C-alpha positions, 0 to 999 in steps of 0.5 A: 745820639746813637745811630744804628745803620742796618744794611741788607745785602742785595735789598735793591735787587730783592725789591725789584724782583718783588715789584716784578712779582707783584706786576705778574700777579696784577697782570694775572688778575687783569687777564682773568678779569678780561677772560671772564668778562669775555666768557660772560659776554659770550654766554649772555649773547648765547642766552639772549632770546632773539627776535630782531637780534638788536638785544644780542648784538648790543651786549658788550664788555667795558673796562672801567679802571684796572680791576673793573669790568662790566658786561651789559647792554644799552637797549632800553627793554633789556631789563624787561627781558631779563626780569620780565613784566606783568605781561611777559615772563622773564627770559634771563640772559645776563645773570645766568651768564655771570653765575655760570662763570662766577665759580671758575673766576673765583677758583682762577683768582685763588690760583693766581693769588696763591702764587704770592 
């Protein structure tokens, strides 16, 4: 059986550098997720109609895994404020905050990923 051995000089070094580069890109994406989630949280709090302040103070960010962020509230009436009811007009606070930050998030991700 014939064998061919290929040797690429400095391959180990190149793989290590590629790993660092990937970590930098991953770090950039994670930082952008965190930054955008914070902006959405801040904008949602600013948009929230205030009666007692309970809804506004309940809006928080959560991290679920490396690439997953959620901004929301556990206040049971939040959905009625956001979308309205037949007796109450909608006073959206979360959706507009997400939409406000969506385009900048996408633009920043493209910048980060274009460095690859």
